[in-house]
N, C-alpha and C positions, 0 to 999 in steps of 0.2 A: 901071573901074583901079584901082580902089579892092580892089578885092576880088581883082585879079592880084594888086597888093601887099603886100596880105596874103597868099597863098600862098608870094610868093616868100623871105618875109619867114620864116616857117614852114621850109619846106625848106630855108632854108640855116642856123638852128636847127640843124636835124639833122646838116644834111653835116658843120656844120662846131663843130660843139658849140660854140654859144658863149657856153654857162654855163661855158664852165670854158677857155679860152686866149684867147680872140677879145677885142684888145684894143677902147676905142672910137674910137681915129682909125681901127682899121682897116672898122668900123661905121661913121665917118662918108665913107671913104671911097666905101664901098657904096651908102651913103646919097644922096651927091652925084651918083654915078655910075648908081646903078640905079635907085633907089628914084623917086629923086625930077624925073627927067622923064618918070618913067613918073605918077605922080604929076599932074607940070605937061602930061600932054599935050596937046590944046587947049581949055587953060583959056582963050582967051579964046572962048573959043564957049560954055564952063560958066557964066563967074562970073557967070551968072544964079541960078546954079542954084548954085553956092555959098551965097548968101543966107540958102537952106533949110536948116532943124537937118538933116535926113534927109538930103543927100548932104553935106555936114559934118563933123558924127559921123563918114560912112564914111571921108575921109579922115583923120582926127584920130585915128583908131582906129589909120588905118594909120605914121602917125608914130606914134603913144603907141609903140605890140609895139618898136617898133627904139630906142625913147628909151631903155626899162624893159631894155632888154638893155643897153644903149649905157650907161646908168648904173647899171648893174644894181645899181636901185632893182624896192620892193614896187609892183604895183600899182593902189595903191591909191593913190598919188602923180600929182595930176593934172600932166594934161600941160600945160600953162602951166609950171610946177613941171619938171616934166624938159626944157625947150624951156631954159630959162636954164643948167639940171646941164649940158645936157650941152653949151652954149652953139650947139646950130641953131632955125634962126627958124624959129615957129609954123606951120604950113602954109598957114596961113585969110592969114598975112598975102603968102604967095608969090604966093599964089591971083591 
């Protein structure tokens, strides 16, 4: 699921030119409506796998990509700081 979300984010950035004109409110709507349900699909079943580092890092990577686009920040900013800047709850807490 996380790989699907990453592909979706990249296709959205190519199609909508996220770097040049889509504001952060529209990105929050896209995140809440499409990406978050995709990431949380089957979360009660996969709750034990989220404690493992490899699956959790895939979830965080998907959220971080969208947070970077939304905050228009550099890739070196941590995911926790990006969540504070954008006002989104970290994905590990959502699961």
